[in-house]
N, C-alpha and C positions, 0 to 999 in steps of 0.2 A: 594600175595608173587611171585607166578613162573614168572609173569607179571615183577616184578621187577627185577630177578634175570637175564632174559630174557635182558633186556635195559641194566642192568650192563655188559653183554656181549657181545651186542655188542659196546657199547659206547667204554669196553678196545681192540675189536676190532678194530677198528677206528684205533683211537689211537695209535695204534701198528702199522696200517697200514701206516698211516703218520710220526709218525718218524722214518721208516725205507725207505721210498721212497729217492731216488737218481734219476739224472739228468745225463740220457748214450749219447755219440754222437756217432754216425755211419754214413756210407757210403750208399746209399741205389742203388738198382739195376741200377738207373739212372746215377747215378756218384755225386747224391748230397747231401752235409752233411746236418743230420737231430739229433734233439735231442730231446731226449721224456724220460720217463719215463719206457717204458715199450717196447726196444728191441728185434728186433727176434732173436732167438738162436743162428743163426749162422752166425750174422753179424760185427762180431768182435767188438760187443760198450764196448767203455771204461768209466769208470765211470768220470763225470766232475766234478771240483772243481769249485765250485758258488761265485764270489768274494761277501763280504756282501754290501748288499742293503740299498744306503741312501738316504732318501727325505728328502731333506728341507722343512721347513715351506712354504704352499704356492705356492709351487712347484703344475699346474695343466695344466697337458698335454693338448695340445688346437693347430689344426694340422696350421701351417700357408701356407700364399701362396707362399712366400719366404726367405733367410734368410738374413735379411738386414746383410750391409756392417757397421761394426763400427767403428769412426775414435777417438781417444783418444785424450782428451786433455793434454798440456804439465802437465808433474807431479808439482803438488804446492809446495810450502814452507810448508808443515805441514807435512807432513812425517818427526818425529821425532825420534831423537836417544831412541834405548832401556833403557830407563833406570829403569825401573822398569815392571821385568819382571812378577809381579802378576798383573799387570793392566790391568783393565777390560775398556770396554766400555760404559757409560751409556746411549747414545743414538745412534740411526746408523737405517734411516727411509729415505724415498724415499719423496724428496719435489719437485721432478719435476720430470715430470705433476706430480699433484695432483688429488686423488682420483676423477672418473669419470669424468674429466675434458676433454674437444673437444679441440682438438691443430687442429690449421688449417695450412694448408699448401700444396702447390703443387709440391715441390718435394717429400716427405717422410721423409723429414728430421726431426728429434727428439732430445730433449735436455731431458740426463736425468740427475740428480742432487741427490748426496744425503749427508746427516748431518750428520757428525761422532764424538762425544763427546767422550773422550778429541780423539787429534788427530791420523790419523795415527800410527802404532806405526811399528817399522822398521823392515821391512822380511813378515809385513801381507799384506795382499790384497784383493781387491774386484772385483766380478765376478757379471756380470749380465747376466740374463735371461730377453728373450722377448719373451711370447708363448712359455715357457717352456722349448726353446731353449736357449744357451749357444751364447751371442753375443760379446763379449768386459769381457776384465781382464787388471786389471795393480793396479795402488796404485793411482788412479785422483779419485776426488769424481764426476767429471763433464764427461760425456761422449757423443758423438754426432754418433746417428745413420743415416743414411743414407737409403733411398728406403724403408722407412718402407711402406708398401701395409695400402692402405686406408682401415678402419673397427676399432672392436674393438680388444682391445690387451690387455694383463695381463703382466706386469713388475716386478720384484724384484730384490734386490740383496745379496750374500751371503758375507760374510766378514772369509776369511780365512786366519790360522797363516803360517810362514814358511814354517812346513812340509806338508802344504796341509788340515788340518784340519779342518773342521767348525767353528768357534767362535761362530757367529750367523747369521739372515738372516733379513732382513726388511721385513715388511707385502706387501702382491700383491698389488701392484697399478694397478685396469682397468684403461682403458682411453679412447677415441674415436678419432682417428687420421682420417680428411674430407680434400675435396677439399676448399681453403680459393676461401671464395667468391671474381667475381672480380667486381672492382669498375666499379658500370653505365658508360656508356657511354653519354657522351653532347652532 
């Protein structure tokens, strides 16, 4: 019984300290801005209000060698007027590149495409992520990324409404980018 009481006391102390944890901002002696939960007493630290953390399904941090440039395709005729406020998308998935596809290119150019049913509603948009970094956004279902480094990459897209709220996202697609084999010399 005594062990049970100690365990309950211990757990209540942990939950109380977690509930009261705050993040503070202060400037240290070197002039650097520091964030933490235990500021020095005479630092003049101020509590920081942190934004709500939103993580899209399929988001997997991965270091990329460089951020490729994105080239948006012309806006398609698929963007339709907002006739049904309650319209939902029954399909939103990446169709190119496909899962585990090996894309062969010498320039690092990659074309990515999503399928969207029904067509994109007015005010909604698509945001593209490559290796956990936003690389493009707009209303086009197809984008072309330039200077993507050779190697294994992960891509996904997020569908947003006009207010920037996430409607849904695609599954993450893993693909490989390799140098295109040269034609044999004759």
